[in-house]
MARFI-825563 format. One line per 8 residues: number of its first residue (from 0); their letters; for each residue x, y, z of C-alpha. Coordinates in pm, 1 decimal. Example, Ala and Ser with C-alpha at 12.3 -4.5 7.8 and 13.67 -1.06 7.14 Angstrom:
<pts>
0> as> 1230.0/-450.0/780.0 | 1367.0/-106.0/714.0;
</pts>
This chain:
<pts>
0> mlpheaid> 11.2/-20.7/-1.5 | 128.3/336.5/-80.4 | 136.6/622.5/188.2 | -133.5/815.5/14.4 | -364.4/498.7/35.1 | -349.6/512.5/401.4 | -458.5/856.8/478.1 | -788.6/1010.0/515.0;
8> fahnserq> -749.6/1348.1/335.6 | -950.1/1653.4/394.9 | -981.8/1724.9/35.1 | -898.0/1507.7/-294.7 | -675.7/1780.2/-385.9 | -450.6/1671.9/-100.0 | -471.3/1289.9/-204.5 | -376.4/1374.7/-578.6;
16> faklldfy> -61.6/1575.4/-448.8 | 19.3/1291.3/-217.6 | -20.1/1045.9/-504.9 | 223.4/1266.4/-723.0 | 488.0/1243.5/-449.6 | 464.5/893.9/-389.0 | 477.8/818.9/-756.3 | 810.0/994.6/-765.5;
24> giewqyep> 946.0/867.9/-436.7 | 942.5/1186.0/-271.0 | 891.3/1140.7/113.3 | 623.5/1370.0/273.2 | 408.2/1369.2/601.4 | 52.9/1488.2/620.7 | -27.0/1759.2/863.1 | 242.6/1673.8/1084.2;
32> ttfvlerd> 284.8/2011.0/1286.2 | 31.4/2259.9/1415.8 | 166.3/2598.3/1465.6 | -5.8/2841.0/1719.5 | -41.0/3173.5/1555.3 | -251.6/3354.7/1831.9 | -331.6/3309.6/2203.9 | -617.2/3460.4/2400.4;
40> nagrpsea> -566.6/3658.0/2728.3 | -543.7/3329.5/2920.3 | -264.1/3192.4/2685.2 | -485.5/2960.7/2527.5 | -428.3/2894.7/2145.9 | -702.1/3091.4/1961.7 | -566.4/3052.7/1612.9 | -347.6/2792.9/1460.2;
48> fspdfylp> -207.4/2649.8/1124.5 | -142.9/2301.5/1006.3 | 28.0/2304.1/668.9 | -100.4/1998.2/464.7 | 241.6/1855.6/366.9 | 608.7/1847.5/514.0 | 869.9/1717.0/267.0 | 1165.6/1624.1/518.1;
56> aydlfiei> 1427.9/1615.3/227.2 | 1356.6/1980.7/143.4 | 1263.9/2093.2/512.5 | 962.0/2250.4/352.3 | 583.2/2257.1/434.9 | 324.2/2292.6/152.3 | -34.6/2431.1/186.0 | -265.4/2351.9/-106.4;
64> ttqrqklv> -553.5/2589.0/-165.6 | -771.3/2517.1/-427.0 | -1070.4/2696.3/-261.5 | -1264.5/3034.3/-286.0 | -1076.8/3350.0/-280.8 | -1179.7/3431.1/79.2 | -1021.1/3114.1/215.5 | -690.9/3172.5/1.3;
72> tkknrkvr> -686.9/3517.3/141.0 | -709.2/3347.6/507.4 | -454.5/3113.7/435.9 | -209.9/3363.5/285.1 | -245.4/3575.1/601.1 | -175.0/3240.9/836.3 | 133.7/3180.5/612.6 | 248.7/3552.8/671.0;
80> rlhelhpe> 200.0/3516.2/1035.4 | 380.9/3189.6/1067.9 | 681.0/3345.9/889.7 | 656.4/3638.3/1134.2 | 679.2/3412.6/1436.0 | 900.6/3147.2/1296.3 | 1121.2/3289.7/1012.1 | 1295.9/2981.4/978.3;
88> vkvkilyq> 1001.6/2772.7/899.2 | 965.5/2730.1/515.2 | 613.3/2730.5/352.7 | 502.5/2752.9/4.9 | 139.0/2757.3/-99.8 | 30.2/2569.7/-403.7 | -245.9/2782.4/-549.7 | -545.7/2637.5/-745.9;
96> rdylnllv> -379.2/2733.6/-1072.9 | -43.9/2569.8/-996.7 | -247.5/2254.6/-874.4 | -447.2/2244.9/-1197.8 | -124.8/2267.9/-1406.3 | 11.2/1967.7/-1238.7 | -317.8/1772.5/-1285.0 | -328.5/1871.7/-1665.8;
104> kygldspd> 64.3/1786.2/-1712.3 | 42.6/1461.6/-1547.0 | -306.3/1346.7/-1637.2 | -426.2/1330.6/-1274.1 | -809.5/1335.8/-1178.8 | -946.9/1686.5/-1155.4 | -970.1/1770.2/-769.1 | -1356.3/1714.5/-751.9;
112> qhaggqrl> -1324.7/1352.6/-892.8 | -1246.5/1057.6/-670.0 | -893.7/872.6/-687.6 | -828.8/741.2/-1033.4 | -567.4/602.4/-1259.8 | -223.7/767.1/-1298.6 | -78.9/865.1/-1638.4 | 257.9/1029.8/-1538.3;
120> stageaga> 567.6/1107.4/-1702.3 | 926.0/1062.5/-1588.8 | 1042.9/1139.8/-1249.2 | 1267.1/1404.6/-1385.0 | 992.3/1596.2/-1554.0 | 773.9/1583.4/-1244.0 | 1080.5/1715.8/-1050.6 | 1140.3/1969.8/-1325.2;
128> sllelglf> 765.4/2091.6/-1276.8 | 777.4/2112.5/-917.5 | 1100.1/2308.9/-911.7 | 926.4/2540.4/-1191.0 | 654.3/2613.8/-963.1 | 892.4/2709.3/-684.2 | 776.1/2448.3/-456.6 | 1120.6/2330.0/-378.7;
136> erpa> 1486.6/2355.0/-472.0 | 1692.6/2059.5/-579.9 | 1844.8/1868.3/-282.7 | 2214.0/1930.6/-200.4;
</pts>
């Protein structure tokens, strides 16, 4: 069983992205860390952010956002706040247009479809596309 088959993802776009990472052997973790962004007067967390993926080889968190603009704006604000509090944490947002470009290029199902067959290209092409999107740099 591949790692993406064992996770109950919140959205199919996350499953499809995990499928792409699995296909190319890129190690990932799903929502492994929750960052507290704000606390109330009693010191309890009042706002937090759990990026969708962590890629250990790149020390990079990825947030996928294929949702309405209002939610995109909220996620952008959370990423900015996270960077203010933890400038050492690397986070990239994969926007809907970027996600759809990956789906088209690699023949994956659309985000509103259930998991389906893979018609993917070579590992080098996938890595090049992910690099082109600025998701991560080549490992040293």
